VONUMAR-379477 format. One record per residue (C-alpha): x, y, z; residue in one letter. Coordinates in Angstrom, 2 decimals. Example, Ala and Ser with C-alpha at 12.3 -4.5 7.8 and 13.67 -1.06 7.14 Angstrom:
% VONUMAR-379477
+---------+---------+---------+---+
:      c1 :      c2 :      c3 : r :
+---------+---------+---------+---+
:   12.30 :   -4.50 :    7.80 : A :
:   13.67 :   -1.06 :    7.14 : S :
+---------+---------+---------+---+
This chain:
% VONUMAR-379477
+---------+---------+---------+---+
:      c1 :      c2 :      c3 : r :
+---------+---------+---------+---+
: -146.47 : -155.84 :   38.85 : M :
: -145.75 : -152.12 :   39.20 : N :
: -143.35 : -151.62 :   42.13 : Q :
: -143.26 : -147.84 :   41.83 : G :
: -140.38 : -145.67 :   40.72 : P :
: -136.88 : -147.09 :   41.10 : S :
: -134.20 : -145.08 :   42.98 : P :
: -132.79 : -142.38 :   40.75 : R :
: -129.27 : -142.67 :   39.41 : E :
: -127.26 : -140.10 :   41.34 : G :
: -128.40 : -136.85 :   42.85 : S :
: -128.47 : -133.29 :   41.58 : L :
: -129.03 : -131.83 :   45.03 : E :
: -126.38 : -130.44 :   47.36 : A :
: -125.02 : -132.99 :   49.83 : P :
: -126.49 : -132.95 :   53.31 : T :
: -124.95 : -134.54 :   56.38 : R :
: -126.75 : -136.47 :   59.10 : H :
: -125.59 : -136.06 :   62.70 : P :
: -123.16 : -138.69 :   63.98 : I :
: -125.22 : -140.83 :   66.36 : D :
: -122.11 : -141.92 :   68.25 : W :
: -123.71 : -142.15 :   71.67 : Q :
: -126.43 : -144.64 :   70.70 : S :
: -126.15 : -148.35 :   71.49 : A :
: -126.45 : -149.24 :   67.80 : D :
: -123.42 : -147.14 :   66.84 : Y :
: -121.01 : -149.61 :   68.45 : G :
: -122.88 : -152.79 :   67.55 : D :
: -120.45 : -154.96 :   65.54 : E :
: -123.13 : -156.79 :   63.60 : G :
: -124.81 : -153.58 :   62.52 : K :
: -121.50 : -151.99 :   61.57 : I :
: -120.56 : -154.97 :   59.40 : V :
: -124.02 : -155.02 :   57.80 : A :
: -123.74 : -151.31 :   56.94 : E :
: -120.24 : -151.84 :   55.54 : M :
: -121.62 : -154.64 :   53.34 : A :
: -124.45 : -152.41 :   52.11 : R :
: -122.26 : -149.43 :   51.26 : I :
: -119.30 : -151.46 :   49.95 : F :
: -121.67 : -153.13 :   47.47 : D :
: -122.89 : -149.73 :   46.24 : I :
: -119.27 : -148.58 :   45.88 : C :
: -118.40 : -151.77 :   43.98 : H :
: -121.13 : -151.00 :   41.45 : G :
: -119.97 : -147.41 :   40.99 : C :
: -116.18 : -147.10 :   41.47 : R :
: -116.04 : -143.34 :   40.83 : R :
: -113.77 : -142.84 :   43.84 : C :
: -111.05 : -145.28 :   42.81 : V :
: -108.47 : -142.53 :   42.18 : S :
: -108.94 : -140.61 :   45.44 : L :
: -106.94 : -142.68 :   47.92 : C :
: -105.99 : -146.28 :   48.69 : N :
: -109.22 : -147.18 :   50.49 : T :
: -111.25 : -147.85 :   47.38 : F :
: -108.55 : -149.76 :   45.44 : P :
: -108.10 : -151.94 :   48.53 : S :
: -111.83 : -152.66 :   48.64 : L :
: -112.09 : -153.34 :   44.91 : F :
: -109.03 : -155.62 :   44.97 : D :
: -110.67 : -157.71 :   47.69 : L :
: -113.78 : -158.04 :   45.51 : I :
: -112.03 : -158.64 :   42.19 : D :
: -109.63 : -161.21 :   43.62 : E :
: -112.38 : -163.10 :   45.44 : G :
: -113.99 : -166.30 :   44.16 : P :
: -117.19 : -164.64 :   42.90 : T :
: -115.97 : -161.21 :   41.77 : G :
: -118.70 : -159.76 :   43.97 : E :
: -118.80 : -158.57 :   47.57 : L :
: -120.27 : -161.87 :   48.74 : D :
: -116.89 : -163.45 :   47.98 : G :
: -115.07 : -161.24 :   50.50 : V :
: -114.80 : -162.56 :   54.07 : P :
: -116.38 : -159.99 :   56.37 : K :
: -113.39 : -159.98 :   58.71 : E :
: -111.45 : -158.31 :   55.87 : K :
: -113.80 : -155.32 :   55.90 : F :
: -111.86 : -153.82 :   58.81 : W :
: -108.71 : -153.56 :   56.71 : G :
: -110.58 : -151.20 :   54.38 : V :
: -111.30 : -148.91 :   57.33 : A :
: -107.58 : -148.88 :   58.18 : D :
: -106.84 : -147.36 :   54.77 : Q :
: -109.25 : -144.44 :   55.25 : C :
: -107.86 : -141.23 :   56.73 : Y :
: -111.16 : -139.31 :   56.75 : L :
: -110.24 : -136.72 :   54.13 : C :
: -113.98 : -136.50 :   53.25 : D :
: -113.38 : -135.93 :   49.54 : L :
: -115.38 : -138.97 :   48.43 : C :
: -118.41 : -137.54 :   50.20 : Y :
: -117.96 : -133.96 :   49.06 : M :
: -116.76 : -134.22 :   45.47 : V :
: -117.30 : -137.71 :   44.06 : K :
: -120.12 : -139.82 :   45.49 : C :
: -123.48 : -139.43 :   43.67 : P :
: -125.34 : -141.33 :   46.39 : Y :
: -124.83 : -139.12 :   49.44 : V :
: -127.90 : -137.80 :   51.28 : P :
: -130.49 : -136.70 :   50.28 : P :
: -130.22 : -139.61 :   47.81 : H :
: -132.24 : -142.50 :   49.26 : P :
: -129.18 : -144.79 :   49.30 : W :
: -127.76 : -142.53 :   52.01 : N :
: -124.06 : -143.24 :   51.48 : V :
: -121.68 : -141.53 :   53.92 : D :
: -118.49 : -143.51 :   53.44 : F :
: -116.20 : -141.40 :   55.68 : P :
: -118.54 : -141.50 :   58.65 : H :
: -119.01 : -145.24 :   58.22 : L :
: -115.23 : -145.59 :   58.37 : M :
: -115.23 : -143.38 :   61.48 : L :
: -117.79 : -145.72 :   63.04 : R :
: -115.57 : -148.71 :   62.26 : A :
: -112.53 : -146.95 :   63.72 : K :
: -114.50 : -146.07 :   66.86 : A :
: -115.45 : -149.73 :   67.27 : Y :
: -111.84 : -150.82 :   66.87 : Q :
: -110.65 : -148.22 :   69.37 : F :
: -113.31 : -149.08 :   71.96 : T :
: -112.73 : -152.83 :   71.68 : H :
: -108.94 : -152.68 :   71.58 : G :
: -108.56 : -154.19 :   68.12 : T :
: -106.34 : -151.43 :   66.69 : M :
: -103.16 : -152.90 :   65.22 : K :
: -100.82 : -150.35 :   66.83 : H :
: -102.72 : -148.85 :   69.78 : P :
:  -99.71 : -147.42 :   71.66 : V :
:  -98.27 : -145.72 :   68.57 : R :
: -101.62 : -144.35 :   67.45 : D :
: -102.42 : -142.94 :   70.89 : R :
:  -98.95 : -141.36 :   71.01 : M :
:  -99.16 : -139.76 :   67.57 : L :
: -102.64 : -138.39 :   68.20 : S :
: -101.73 : -136.80 :   71.56 : S :
: -100.37 : -133.67 :   69.92 : T :
: -100.87 : -131.34 :   72.87 : D :
:  -99.20 : -133.68 :   75.33 : R :
:  -96.33 : -134.35 :   72.93 : N :
:  -95.80 : -130.62 :   72.41 : G :
:  -95.77 : -129.82 :   76.11 : K :
:  -93.20 : -132.54 :   76.82 : L :
:  -91.01 : -131.94 :   73.78 : A :
:  -90.73 : -128.18 :   74.25 : T :
:  -89.28 : -128.37 :   77.75 : I :
:  -86.02 : -126.40 :   77.25 : P :
:  -83.63 : -129.27 :   78.02 : V :
:  -85.72 : -131.78 :   76.09 : V :
:  -86.39 : -129.94 :   72.82 : V :
:  -82.83 : -130.17 :   71.46 : Q :
:  -82.69 : -133.89 :   72.26 : T :
:  -86.03 : -134.60 :   70.60 : V :
:  -85.10 : -132.67 :   67.47 : N :
:  -81.68 : -134.32 :   67.26 : A :
:  -83.34 : -137.73 :   67.55 : A :
:  -85.70 : -136.91 :   64.67 : S :
:  -82.65 : -136.22 :   62.47 : R :
:  -80.66 : -139.30 :   63.52 : S :
:  -80.82 : -142.13 :   60.97 : K :
:  -80.00 : -144.69 :   63.64 : G :
:  -82.67 : -143.51 :   66.05 : L :
:  -85.23 : -143.17 :   63.26 : R :
:  -84.55 : -146.78 :   62.26 : A :
:  -85.06 : -147.82 :   65.88 : L :
:  -88.23 : -145.72 :   66.01 : G :
:  -89.56 : -147.51 :   62.95 : E :
:  -88.97 : -150.89 :   64.59 : K :
:  -90.31 : -149.99 :   68.03 : V :
:  -92.94 : -147.33 :   67.35 : A :
:  -93.93 : -148.03 :   63.74 : G :
:  -93.07 : -144.54 :   62.45 : V :
:  -91.38 : -144.82 :   59.06 : H :
:  -87.70 : -143.96 :   59.21 : R :
:  -87.81 : -141.77 :   56.07 : D :
:  -91.10 : -139.97 :   56.71 : A :
:  -90.92 : -136.29 :   57.46 : W :
:  -91.77 : -135.59 :   61.09 : V :
:  -92.04 : -132.07 :   62.54 : P :
:  -89.37 : -130.64 :   64.80 : E :
:  -90.37 : -128.75 :   67.92 : F :
:  -89.73 : -125.04 :   68.37 : A :
:  -87.70 : -123.86 :   71.38 : P :
:  -90.06 : -120.85 :   71.72 : R :
:  -93.75 : -121.64 :   71.51 : K :
:  -96.18 : -119.32 :   69.72 : F :
:  -98.82 : -118.57 :   72.35 : R :
:  -96.60 : -117.21 :   75.15 : P :
:  -94.46 : -115.27 :   72.67 : N :
:  -97.11 : -113.84 :   70.35 : A :
:  -97.19 : -110.06 :   70.03 : A :
:  -99.95 : -108.25 :   71.88 : K :
: -102.46 : -106.37 :   69.76 : S :
: -102.33 : -102.64 :   69.28 : D :
: -105.39 : -100.68 :   70.38 : A :
: -106.93 : -100.52 :   66.92 : F :
: -110.52 :  -99.39 :   66.49 : A :
: -112.93 : -102.25 :   65.79 : V :
: -114.28 : -101.87 :   62.24 : K :
: -116.93 : -104.46 :   61.51 : D :
: -117.67 : -105.04 :   57.85 : G :
: -120.84 : -106.27 :   56.20 : E :
: -119.36 : -109.78 :   55.99 : R :
: -116.39 : -109.67 :   58.35 : S :
: -116.12 : -109.08 :   62.11 : P :
: -113.67 : -106.33 :   62.96 : G :
: -111.68 : -108.23 :   65.57 : R :
: -110.07 : -111.67 :   65.59 : V :
: -109.36 : -114.33 :   68.17 : V :
: -106.62 : -116.75 :   67.11 : I :
: -106.99 : -120.44 :   67.91 : F :
: -103.30 : -121.19 :   67.50 : S :
: -103.49 : -125.00 :   66.98 : T :
: -101.00 : -127.50 :   68.40 : C :
:  -98.89 : -127.44 :   65.27 : Y :
:  -98.40 : -123.68 :   65.12 : V :
:  -97.91 : -123.39 :   68.89 : N :
:  -95.34 : -126.17 :   69.26 : Y :
:  -93.83 : -126.80 :   65.82 : N :
:  -93.92 : -123.78 :   63.49 : E :
:  -94.73 : -120.66 :   65.50 : P :
:  -93.55 : -118.50 :   62.59 : G :
:  -96.86 : -119.20 :   60.86 : I :
:  -98.71 : -117.69 :   63.81 : G :
:  -96.37 : -114.70 :   63.98 : H :
:  -96.95 : -114.05 :   60.27 : D :
: -100.72 : -114.15 :   60.84 : L :
: -100.32 : -111.58 :   63.61 : V :
:  -98.15 : -109.35 :   61.39 : K :
: -100.78 : -109.37 :   58.64 : V :
: -103.51 : -108.52 :   61.16 : L :
: -101.43 : -105.65 :   62.59 : R :
: -100.65 : -104.31 :   59.11 : H :
: -104.37 : -104.20 :   58.40 : N :
: -105.15 : -102.62 :   61.79 : E :
: -107.32 : -105.54 :   62.91 : I :
: -107.21 : -106.07 :   66.70 : P :
: -106.58 : -109.62 :   67.87 : W :
: -106.33 : -111.78 :   70.96 : V :
: -104.86 : -115.25 :   71.44 : I :
: -106.79 : -118.10 :   73.06 : V :
: -104.41 : -118.89 :   75.91 : Q :
: -106.01 : -122.01 :   77.39 : G :
: -106.80 : -123.92 :   74.22 : E :
: -106.44 : -127.69 :   73.91 : A :
: -106.07 : -129.79 :   70.76 : C :
: -109.04 : -129.37 :   68.43 : C :
: -109.64 : -133.13 :   68.55 : G :
: -109.08 : -134.04 :   64.90 : M :
: -106.13 : -136.41 :   65.59 : P :
: -108.27 : -138.27 :   68.13 : K :
: -111.23 : -138.35 :   65.74 : L :
: -109.04 : -139.97 :   63.09 : E :
: -108.21 : -142.77 :   65.55 : Q :
: -111.86 : -143.27 :   66.51 : G :
: -111.31 : -142.04 :   70.08 : D :
: -114.61 : -140.19 :   70.34 : L :
: -114.60 : -139.86 :   74.13 : E :
: -111.28 : -137.99 :   73.87 : A :
: -112.89 : -135.73 :   71.27 : V :
: -115.68 : -134.98 :   73.72 : R :
: -113.20 : -134.19 :   76.50 : A :
: -111.30 : -131.76 :   74.25 : L :
: -114.55 : -130.16 :   73.13 : K :
: -115.45 : -129.54 :   76.77 : E :
: -112.17 : -127.68 :   77.22 : R :
: -112.28 : -125.59 :   74.05 : N :
: -115.90 : -124.65 :   73.43 : I :
: -116.50 : -122.74 :   76.71 : P :
: -113.53 : -120.50 :   75.89 : Q :
: -114.36 : -120.01 :   72.23 : L :
: -118.09 : -119.43 :   72.60 : V :
: -117.47 : -116.32 :   74.69 : R :
: -115.54 : -114.78 :   71.79 : Y :
: -118.12 : -115.96 :   69.26 : A :
: -120.95 : -114.27 :   71.16 : R :
: -118.91 : -111.09 :   71.56 : E :
: -118.63 : -110.81 :   67.78 : G :
: -115.07 : -112.00 :   67.15 : Y :
: -113.98 : -113.94 :   64.07 : A :
: -112.29 : -117.13 :   65.26 : I :
: -109.33 : -117.82 :   62.96 : V :
: -107.43 : -121.11 :   62.89 : T :
: -104.29 : -121.44 :   60.72 : P :
: -104.59 : -125.23 :   60.18 : V :
: -107.43 : -126.47 :   57.90 : P :
: -108.11 : -129.68 :   59.85 : S :
: -108.64 : -127.70 :   63.04 : C :
: -110.95 : -125.28 :   61.26 : T :
: -112.92 : -128.20 :   59.83 : L :
: -113.20 : -129.82 :   63.25 : M :
: -115.07 : -126.81 :   64.60 : F :
: -117.01 : -126.13 :   61.41 : K :
: -118.18 : -129.67 :   60.68 : Q :
: -117.25 : -132.59 :   62.90 : E :
: -118.08 : -131.20 :   66.33 : L :
: -121.45 : -129.80 :   65.13 : P :
: -122.28 : -133.24 :   63.71 : L :
: -121.23 : -135.00 :   66.92 : M :
: -123.10 : -132.51 :   69.13 : F :
: -125.98 : -131.31 :   66.94 : P :
: -128.06 : -129.90 :   69.81 : H :
: -125.26 : -127.95 :   71.52 : D :
: -125.95 : -124.26 :   70.93 : E :
: -122.45 : -123.28 :   72.04 : D :
: -120.92 : -125.57 :   69.41 : V :
: -123.18 : -124.00 :   66.77 : K :
: -122.15 : -120.48 :   67.81 : A :
: -118.47 : -121.37 :   67.52 : V :
: -119.08 : -123.01 :   64.13 : R :
: -120.72 : -119.85 :   62.81 : D :
: -117.82 : -117.64 :   63.98 : A :
: -115.05 : -119.89 :   62.62 : M :
: -112.91 : -118.73 :   59.67 : F :
: -110.06 : -120.06 :   57.62 : D :
: -107.47 : -117.21 :   57.59 : P :
: -107.81 : -116.53 :   53.86 : F :
: -111.57 : -116.88 :   53.98 : E :
: -111.45 : -114.06 :   56.53 : Y :
: -109.00 : -111.90 :   54.57 : F :
: -110.96 : -112.22 :   51.33 : V :
: -114.28 : -111.20 :   52.88 : V :
: -112.42 : -108.41 :   54.67 : R :
: -111.17 : -107.18 :   51.31 : R :
: -114.67 : -107.39 :   49.83 : R :
: -115.81 : -105.21 :   52.69 : D :
: -113.18 : -102.65 :   51.63 : G :
: -111.30 : -103.09 :   54.90 : L :
: -108.11 : -104.87 :   53.79 : L :
: -105.05 : -103.08 :   52.46 : K :
: -104.30 : -103.91 :   48.83 : T :
: -100.89 : -102.29 :   48.32 : E :
:  -98.23 : -104.96 :   47.83 : F :
:  -94.66 : -103.70 :   47.32 : P :
:  -93.33 : -107.17 :   46.53 : R :
:  -94.49 : -109.62 :   43.87 : S :
:  -94.35 : -113.37 :   44.54 : L :
:  -93.57 : -114.54 :   41.02 : G :
:  -94.80 : -118.05 :   40.23 : K :
:  -96.54 : -119.86 :   43.08 : V :
:  -97.80 : -123.45 :   43.05 : A :
: -100.66 : -123.70 :   45.51 : Y :
: -101.78 : -127.10 :   46.82 : H :
: -105.37 : -127.12 :   48.11 : V :
: -105.58 : -129.47 :   51.12 : P :
: -108.48 : -131.90 :   51.36 : C :
: -109.72 : -130.35 :   54.60 : H :
: -109.79 : -126.94 :   52.94 : S :
: -111.77 : -128.26 :   50.00 : R :
: -114.48 : -129.86 :   52.12 : V :
: -115.08 : -126.58 :   53.99 : Q :
: -116.81 : -125.42 :   50.79 : K :
: -115.28 : -121.94 :   50.89 : I :
: -113.77 : -121.93 :   47.39 : G :
: -110.19 : -121.04 :   46.52 : L :
: -109.78 : -118.14 :   48.93 : K :
: -106.01 : -118.56 :   49.32 : T :
: -105.57 : -118.46 :   45.54 : K :
: -107.78 : -115.38 :   45.32 : E :
: -105.76 : -113.57 :   48.00 : A :
: -102.36 : -114.42 :   46.52 : L :
: -103.44 : -113.55 :   42.97 : E :
: -104.31 : -110.06 :   44.20 : A :
: -100.55 : -109.48 :   44.54 : V :
:  -99.27 : -107.83 :   41.31 : P :
:  -97.08 : -109.90 :   38.99 : D :
:  -97.98 : -113.10 :   40.82 : T :
:  -99.07 : -116.22 :   38.97 : E :
: -100.77 : -118.97 :   41.00 : V :
: -100.98 : -122.56 :   39.72 : T :
: -103.59 : -124.57 :   41.63 : V :
: -103.12 : -128.26 :   42.44 : V :
: -106.37 : -129.80 :   43.70 : E :
: -105.46 : -133.33 :   44.70 : R :
: -104.68 : -135.15 :   47.93 : C :
: -101.02 : -134.98 :   48.95 : S :
: -101.29 : -138.35 :   50.70 : G :
:  -99.99 : -137.16 :   54.05 : H :
: -103.30 : -137.20 :   55.92 : A :
: -102.31 : -136.13 :   59.42 : G :
: -100.57 : -138.98 :   61.21 : T :
: -101.51 : -141.62 :   58.62 : W :
:  -98.71 : -140.88 :   56.16 : G :
:  -95.86 : -141.23 :   58.67 : V :
:  -96.84 : -144.74 :   59.75 : K :
:  -94.54 : -147.54 :   58.63 : K :
:  -97.26 : -149.54 :   56.90 : E :
:  -98.71 : -146.55 :   55.02 : F :
:  -95.80 : -144.24 :   54.16 : H :
:  -95.01 : -145.77 :   50.75 : A :
:  -98.70 : -145.58 :   49.85 : T :
:  -98.82 : -141.94 :   51.04 : A :
:  -96.01 : -141.08 :   48.63 : L :
:  -97.76 : -142.99 :   45.83 : K :
: -100.99 : -141.05 :   46.42 : I :
:  -99.03 : -137.80 :   46.33 : G :
:  -97.14 : -138.49 :   43.07 : R :
:  -99.57 : -136.51 :   40.85 : P :
:  -99.19 : -133.54 :   43.21 : V :
:  -95.40 : -133.77 :   43.18 : F :
:  -95.37 : -134.00 :   39.39 : R :
:  -97.76 : -131.08 :   38.82 : Q :
:  -95.80 : -128.81 :   41.13 : I :
:  -92.48 : -129.77 :   39.55 : A :
:  -93.86 : -129.18 :   36.04 : E :
:  -95.09 : -125.72 :   37.03 : A :
:  -91.48 : -124.75 :   37.93 : A :
:  -92.63 : -122.20 :   40.52 : P :
:  -90.55 : -119.89 :   42.66 : D :
:  -92.52 : -121.01 :   45.71 : F :
:  -94.88 : -123.83 :   46.52 : F :
:  -97.41 : -123.59 :   49.30 : T :
: -100.30 : -125.32 :   51.01 : S :
: -102.67 : -124.19 :   53.74 : D :
: -101.78 : -127.47 :   55.48 : C :
:  -98.13 : -127.29 :   56.46 : Q :
:  -98.04 : -131.04 :   57.16 : L :
:  -99.10 : -131.70 :   53.58 : A :
:  -96.55 : -129.15 :   52.37 : A :
:  -93.66 : -130.93 :   54.07 : H :
:  -94.86 : -134.26 :   52.68 : H :
:  -94.89 : -132.66 :   49.22 : I :
:  -91.38 : -131.36 :   49.89 : E :
:  -90.32 : -134.95 :   50.56 : E :
:  -91.91 : -136.07 :   47.30 : G :
:  -90.42 : -133.22 :   45.28 : L :
:  -86.95 : -134.50 :   46.18 : A :
:  -87.65 : -137.36 :   43.74 : T :
:  -88.57 : -135.01 :   40.86 : Q :
:  -86.13 : -133.62 :   38.31 : E :
:  -85.33 : -129.93 :   38.03 : G :
:  -84.90 : -127.07 :   40.46 : A :
:  -86.66 : -127.42 :   43.79 : K :
:  -89.05 : -124.56 :   44.64 : P :
:  -88.95 : -123.00 :   48.09 : E :
:  -91.66 : -123.97 :   50.57 : L :
:  -93.49 : -121.06 :   52.18 : K :
:  -96.79 : -121.09 :   54.05 : H :
:  -99.49 : -118.92 :   52.40 : P :
:  -99.55 : -116.59 :   55.43 : L :
:  -95.80 : -116.16 :   55.07 : T :
:  -96.23 : -115.34 :   51.38 : L :
:  -98.88 : -112.75 :   52.20 : L :
:  -96.62 : -111.20 :   54.84 : R :
:  -93.79 : -111.07 :   52.28 : M :
:  -96.06 : -109.49 :   49.65 : A :
:  -96.96 : -106.76 :   52.13 : Y :
:  -93.24 : -106.07 :   52.53 : G :
:  -93.34 : -106.86 :   56.25 : L :
:  -90.16 : -108.03 :   58.00 : P :
:  -89.58 : -111.65 :   58.93 : D :
+---------+---------+---------+---+
């Protein structure tokens, strides 16, 4: 009997994303979550294209291959949740590997299924390390406490103490050898330079003024990245303002499945940002995960919120902004200093923004500069890579990145994600040969312009 055409093998169309229906009753229904995991896991088992991306897929396939039937029906369903624990929502399987994403009729969205599973675990209190995960994902709170003048030296000293790190591993589950960021004694936002009164010059593609969403990391941990962004803006006579009342973008909470916390942070940030968006500012965020949160995740969680859409449309990665500014003929292109050989790691959350290699394009515009691109996950993945149970795996995932950078023998290595860069720095310590110097891409651009530190 003719049953009509069978589903096509793969899709030639661009991926589309369905909104995250996180407020519906079905979203948190355990039975429906497990049934959807079974459906998608079985499709993944028959495909296996994503096996090299991270540890999520090898963990799933090991469960299947070591089971009594060699098929998904041999895997106890209670073990499905362990697969979700391995996923750190990098989104690469969806964006670059899976042939069955929408609009394919099989409708596979593996990362958002894992988010749904994490949200269930968070809501029902079945996370394995709830106190640690809440602590690590509270970046704004941690920064405010740790940068109190008397406290900051103590916190930083503790992060360098082998004895205290060993105790922290035992008590808090943060691996004793994992790189963790120190806190700056002088935060970025209150110490950022005020803009000169430059004329606003809008380009065909680029707004002529910028509002900087500093991010928790730049504000509390490495303010020099923000100061370098400001110096490049000033050099190019682009007026800027700093968002003074910003909260965390919400990505660390999203990665834990704490969607109500994401909503609360959205309610704090969007009213501030939408004013700038509607006034014609480019909103620039110097951390890719924060940029992605406003470009993708919040619009998918709140698909009918016009303010969220306006902020999404005004959001720029720094080098995305600088490249379109240059194409508009409004960016200075005289560079008195070359950068030599640069190894550039493309973070996962930059890749899934679908903006191309804008950082590479900007750095290659510097004379006598050679950029080697490394497009593979570093393994750090926000807070995931510092956790005791995942740190060794994070280093294993990053080995191809460490090796490629070491083989390039660059003068500098860089990544738009400074967390990934420090994780790479940890991995490079295991490689032979001279160790290249870590510099953020904004710092390299500031150096190429010959601007002072």
